C-alpha positions, 0 to 999 in steps of 0.5 A, spaced: 969 628 654 963 633 656 957 629 659 951 631 655 945 632 660 938 629 658 934 635 662 930 639 656 931 646 656 925 650 655 925 656 651 918 659 652 914 663 648 916 659 641 924 661 642 923 668 642 928 672 646 928 674 653 926 681 653 920 679 648 918 674 652 918 678 659 914 683 655 909 678 652 908 675 660 907 682 662 901 683 658 895 679 661 892 676 655 898 674 651 901 671 657 894 667 658 894 665 651 901 663 649 902 660 656 896 655 654 899 654 647 906 653 649 903 647 654 899 644 649 905 644 644 909 640 649 903 635 649 901 637 657 894 637 656 892 638 663 897 643 664 894 647 658 887 646 660 889 649 667 892 655 664 886 656 660 882 656 666 886 659 671 891 663 667 888 670 669 889 669 676 895 667 680 898 663 674 899 670 671 903 673 676 908 667 677 909 667 670 912 674 670 916 673 676 919 666 673 920 669 666 924 675 669 928 670 674 929 664 670 927 666 663 921 661 663 914 660 664 911 657 671 910 650 670 905 648 675 905 640 673 911 636 670 906 631 667 
């Protein structure tokens, strides 16, 4: 019997495929807005607010790197 994992697999940017998500992550405005919306959708209010405030800086570059390498946006806070 296969063991099920309790770890949630996040598919960022509303379940879009990886290429579309990478393109959206490259564009600063969409990365900023969609990153915040994604965090609010996950009920991570503090992380969503941090993305709204600091989304145009280092977080944007980290989102691009993480989206290319892992297929998900950078998650600064696990809360």
